C-alpha positions in Angstrom: 4.7 22.0 -35.0 3.4 20.3 -38.2 0.5 17.9 -38.1 2.9 15.1 -39.1 5.3 15.9 -36.2 2.4 16.0 -33.7 1.1 12.7 -35.0 4.5 11.1 -34.7 5.0 12.5 -31.2 1.6 11.4 -30.1 2.3 7.8 -31.3 5.5 7.9 -29.3 3.7 9.1 -26.2 1.1 6.3 -26.5 4.0 3.8 -26.8 5.8 5.1 -23.7 2.4 5.0 -21.9 2.1 1.2 -22.4 5.4 0.4 -20.7 5.7 2.3 -17.4 8.5 1.7 -15.0 8.3 2.8 -11.4 10.9 4.9 -9.5 14.3 3.4 -9.6 13.4 0.8 -12.2 13.4 3.0 -15.3 16.1 1.0 -17.2 14.2 0.2 -20.4 12.6 3.6 -20.6 16.0 5.3 -20.2 17.6 3.1 -22.8 14.9 4.0 -25.3 15.2 7.7 -24.5 18.9 7.6 -24.9 18.6 5.9 -28.3 16.1 8.5 -29.5 18.3 11.4 -28.4 21.3 9.9 -30.2 19.1 9.7 -33.3 18.3 13.4 -33.0 22.0 14.2 -33.2 22.8 15.2 -29.6 26.4 16.1 -29.3 26.6 14.1 -26.0 24.3 11.7 -24.3 25.0 10.8 -20.7 23.3 7.8 -19.1 23.1 6.4 -15.6 22.9 9.7 -13.8 21.6 9.2 -10.3 20.3 5.8 -11.3 18.7 5.6 -14.7 18.9 9.3 -15.5 19.7 10.5 -19.1 21.0 13.9 -20.3 21.5 15.1 -23.9 23.7 18.0 -24.8 23.2 20.2 -27.9 26.3 22.4 -28.0 26.7 25.3 -30.3 30.5 25.4 -29.7 30.2 29.1 -28.9 30.4 30.8 -25.5 27.0 31.2 -23.8 24.8 30.0 -21.0 23.7 26.4 -20.5 19.9 26.1 -20.5 18.3 22.9 -19.1 14.9 21.4 -19.7 13.9 18.7 -17.3 11.3 15.9 -17.4 10.7 12.7 -15.4 11.0 9.0 -16.4 9.0 7.2 -13.8 5.5 5.9 -13.7 3.4 4.8 -10.6 2.6 1.5 -8.9 -1.1 1.9 -9.7 -3.3 -0.3 -11.9 -4.6 1.7 -14.8 -8.3 1.5 -15.5 -8.9 2.3 -19.1 -10.3 0.9 -22.4 -7.8 3.0 -24.5 -5.9 1.0 -27.1 -2.6 2.1 -25.5 -3.5 1.1 -22.0 -0.5 0.0 -19.8 0.7 -3.5 -20.6 2.5 -3.8 -17.2 0.1 -5.1 -14.5 -0.1 -2.8 -11.5 1.9 0.0 -13.0 0.8 3.1 -15.0 1.8 6.4 -16.3 -0.9 8.1 -14.3 0.9 11.4 -13.6 1.7 12.3 -17.2 5.4 11.7 -17.2 5.0 10.0 -20.5 3.7 13.3 -21.9 6.4 15.3 -20.3 9.1 13.1 -21.8 7.4 13.4 -25.2 7.5 17.2 -25.1 11.2 17.3 -24.2 11.8 14.8 -27.1 9.9 17.3 -29.3 12.4 19.9 -28.2 15.2 17.5 -29.2 13.7 17.1 -32.6 13.6 20.8 -33.1 17.2 21.3 -31.9 18.3 18.6 -34.3 17.0 20.8 -37.1 18.0 24.2 -35.6 20.9 24.0 -33.3 21.5 26.7 -30.7 23.5 29.6 -32.1 25.5 29.9 -28.8 25.7 28.3 -25.5 24.3 24.8 -24.8 21.0 23.1 -24.2 20.8 20.2 -21.9 17.7 18.0 -21.9 17.3 16.2 -18.6 15.3 13.0 -18.2 15.3 12.4 -14.4 14.5 9.2 -12.6 12.6 8.6 -9.4 10.6 11.9 -9.1 7.7 10.1 -7.4 9.8 9.2 -4.4 11.6 12.5 -4.1 15.0 10.8 -4.5 15.7 11.3 -8.3 16.7 14.9 -8.6 19.0 14.8 -5.6 20.7 11.7 -6.9 20.9 13.1 -10.5 22.6 16.3 -9.2 24.9 14.3 -6.9 26.2 12.1 -9.8 29.8 13.0 -10.8 28.7 13.3 -14.4 26.4 16.3 -13.5 29.5 18.6 -13.4 29.8 18.2 -17.2 26.3 19.6 -17.8 25.5 21.8 -14.8 23.0 24.3 -16.2 22.7 28.0 -15.5 18.9 27.9 -15.6 16.5 25.0 -15.8 12.8 24.9 -16.9 10.2 22.2 -16.2 6.5 21.8 -16.3 3.8 19.6 -14.9 0.3 19.1 -16.4 -2.4 20.1 -14.0 -6.0 18.8 -13.9 -8.4 21.4 -12.7 -6.8 24.1 -14.8 -8.3 24.9 -18.2 -6.8 22.9 -21.0 -3.7 24.5 -22.5 -3.6 27.4 -20.0 -0.5 28.1 -17.9 -0.2 28.9 -14.2 3.1 30.1 -12.9 4.2 30.9 -9.3 6.4 33.8 -8.3 8.6 32.4 -5.6 7.5 29.3 -3.8 6.0 26.9 -6.3 5.6 23.6 -4.5 5.4 22.7 -0.9 8.0 20.8 1.0 6.8 17.5 2.4 8.1 14.3 4.0 6.7 11.1 5.5 7.2 10.7 9.2 7.2 7.1 10.5 6.8 6.6 14.2 7.3 3.2 15.9 6.3 2.9 19.5 7.6 -0.2 21.3 6.5 -1.5 24.7 6.0 -5.1 25.8 3.4 -7.7 24.9 1.5 -9.6 27.5 -1.4 -12.1 27.6 -4.7 -10.5 26.9 -5.9 -11.8 30.3 -3.1 -9.9 32.0 -2.6 -6.6 30.1 -1.2 -5.0 33.3 1.9 -7.1 33.0 2.8 -5.6 29.5 3.5 -2.1 28.2 0.9 -1.2 25.6 1.3 1.6 23.1 -2.5 1.8 22.6 -3.1 4.9 24.7 -0.1 6.8 23.2 -1.2 5.9 19.7 -4.8 7.0 20.3 -3.6 10.3 21.8 -1.0 11.0 19.1 -3.4 10.7 16.2 -5.5 13.8 17.0 -2.5 15.6 18.5 -0.4 15.3 15.4 -3.3 16.0 13.1 -4.0 19.1 15.1 -0.4 20.3 14.9 -0.8 21.3 11.2 -4.3 22.1 10.0 -3.4 23.9 6.7 -4.9 27.3 6.1 -3.4 30.0 3.9 -0.4 29.1 1.8 1.9 31.5 3.5 5.2 31.2 5.3 3.4 29.7 8.4 1.4 27.1 6.4 1.7 23.6 8.0 -0.4 20.5 7.2 -0.1 17.1 8.9 -2.0 14.2 7.4 -2.4 10.9 9.1 -1.9 8.2 6.4 -1.5 4.9 8.3 -1.7 3.5 11.8 -1.4 0.0 13.2 -1.5 -1.5 16.7 -0.3 -5.0 17.7 -1.2 -8.1 15.9 -4.6 -9.3 14.6 -5.2 -11.7 17.5 -7.4 -11.8 20.6 -4.9 -13.4 22.9 -2.1 -10.8 23.0 -2.1 -7.3 24.5 -0.1 -5.2 22.0 3.5 -4.2 22.4 4.1 -2.3 19.2 2.4 0.4 17.2 3.2 2.3 14.0 2.0 5.7 12.9 2.7 7.3 9.5 2.2 11.0 9.0 2.8 13.3 6.1 4.2 16.7 7.0 3.7 19.6 4.5 4.9 23.2 4.6 5.5 26.0 2.1 9.1 26.6 3.2 12.0 24.4 4.3 12.4 26.6 7.4 8.8 25.9 8.5 9.3 22.2 7.8 12.2 22.1 10.3 10.0 23.7 13.0 7.1 21.4 12.2 9.3 18.4 12.5 10.6 19.6 15.9 7.0 20.1 17.1 5.8 16.7 15.9 8.8 14.9 17.3 8.3 16.6 20.7 4.7 15.4 20.8 5.7 11.9 20.0 8.5 11.7 22.5 6.3 13.1 25.3 3.6 10.6 24.6 6.0 7.7 24.5 7.8 8.8 27.7 4.5 9.1 29.6 3.7 5.5 28.9 7.2 4.0 29.3 7.6 3.3 25.6 10.7 3.4 23.4 10.3 5.4 20.2 11.9 5.4 16.8 11.3 8.2 14.2 12.4 8.0 10.6 11.6 9.9 7.4 10.9 8.9 3.9 9.7 10.5 0.6 11.5 13.7 1.5 10.8 16.7 -0.8 12.3 20.1 -0.2 10.4 23.2 -1.3 10.4 24.1 -4.9 11.1 27.9 -5.4 10.9 29.7 -8.8 13.5 32.4 -9.6 12.1 35.7 -10.8 14.2 35.8 -14.0 13.2 32.3 -15.0 9.5 33.2 -14.3 9.8 36.2 -16.6 11.2 34.0 -19.3 8.3 31.6 -19.1 5.8 34.5 -19.1 7.4 35.9 -22.3 7.5 32.4 -23.9 3.7 32.0 -23.2 3.0 35.4 -24.7 4.9 34.5 -27.9 2.7 31.5 -28.3 -0.5 33.1 -27.3 -0.9 30.8 -24.3 -2.9 32.3 -21.4 -0.6 32.6 -18.4 -1.5 33.5 -14.9 1.2 34.5 -12.4 0.4 33.8 -8.8 2.1 33.9 -5.4 0.1 30.8 -4.2 2.1 27.6 -4.5 0.8 24.1 -5.2 0.2 22.0 -2.1 1.7 18.9 -3.7 5.4 18.4 -3.8 8.1 18.2 -6.6 11.8 17.3 -6.3 12.5 19.8 -9.1 13.5 22.2 -6.4 16.9 20.4 -6.2 17.8 22.0 -9.5 17.5 25.4 -8.0 20.7 24.8 -6.0 23.1 26.5 -8.4 20.7 27.4 -11.2 17.8 29.8 -11.8 14.7 27.6 -12.1 11.0 27.8 -13.0 8.4 25.2 -13.0 5.1 26.0 -14.6 1.7 24.3 -14.6 0.1 23.4 -17.9 -3.7 22.9 -17.7 -5.0 19.4 -18.4 -8.6 20.5 -18.3 -11.1 21.6 -15.7 -12.9 18.3 -15.4 -9.9 16.1 -16.3 -9.3 13.1 -13.9 -6.8 13.9 -11.2 -3.2 13.0 -11.2 -2.6 9.5 -9.8 -6.2 8.5 -10.5 -6.4 5.1 -12.1 -8.4 6.6 -15.1 -6.0 9.5 -15.6 -4.4 10.0 -19.1 -2.1 12.8 -20.3 -3.9 15.1 -22.9 -2.1 14.8 -26.2 -3.3 18.3 -27.1 -0.7 19.6 -24.7 2.3 18.2 -26.6 2.8 21.2 -29.1 2.0 23.7 -26.3 4.6 22.5 -23.9 7.2 21.9 -26.6 6.7 25.4 -28.0 7.0 27.1 -24.6 10.2 25.2 -23.8 11.7 26.1 -27.2 10.8 29.8 -26.8 12.2 29.9 -23.3 15.5 28.4 -24.6 15.7 30.9 -27.4 14.9 33.8 -25.0 17.7 32.9 -22.6 20.3 32.3 -25.3 19.4 35.4 -27.3 19.4 37.6 -24.1 22.8 36.4 -23.1 25.8 38.8 -23.7 28.3 36.0 -23.4 
């Protein structure tokens, strides 16, 4: 990548950074991305996939595989704390996970493909909405337009604070944990605070469930039996002194390495909740939000990223220990070979979702180069 290209892409990243849109609201970001992709001579630009998703196709016109590269459009509902000249202009919203940088790298791939089109097969650049809620990839794949671009393999990355700047970590097999938010509503009957015996209070059940659910998944080694339950919110009754409570809510995040273990953890947690509710004569409602299935890398796709890193002299560590946090990229593994890799944002870099986080611009040429090499490797290895 020339210095001029890097400077241009950096300016683009800073501009995207100033106008974040949260999950499901990425209309303006998607429109701008689509316009840029048309300007780069994509043979086809699809919009509105699974909401505000965008896909650009660079087609050689020759038989061969379809290679996908995926990034995310959405920002976060977090106020950015920064004195940078390109700080978010949208109050209460910020690109504090680096999706602005991920988009910029994939647009860098589009620039290169505009100059050097694939010799065979197709390249599909995927700009996915609503990753932060776990809904975007599923909706993108479920969109009827997806059949036109369904890839044979898909690559993606995420920048990773705590990993040395510019280094790559890559998981063989499970790459990201499955997770989901479990919302429990316990309902009894209110009564006057002077006569609590005439009501049905969920107070005891709530106080018992908090340690029981927390103890049902205590973490440990990231193996097939890994389970972590995190209490994130609890409420009881109303903020008043005159009413004995009749309703309680408990929010818990469930996390496992595999989808199979997630099913058993859900069953265990639901049993605990129903037993506690039954013991105190409470009705119970259990719902789930922010559902992320496990993300699992395919061995062939992992080997491709390893080779691409070697070609660019990028240090790459292959591990069998997945990340605890979740990613909906795993949805693209249903019907395609996939690999997500982690690109180091720096050992002491602010953590993802911190209000002072910012994507390191030094990663733009590294991520772009790895993607381009991976694309070339798949297309050149193909016998189609």
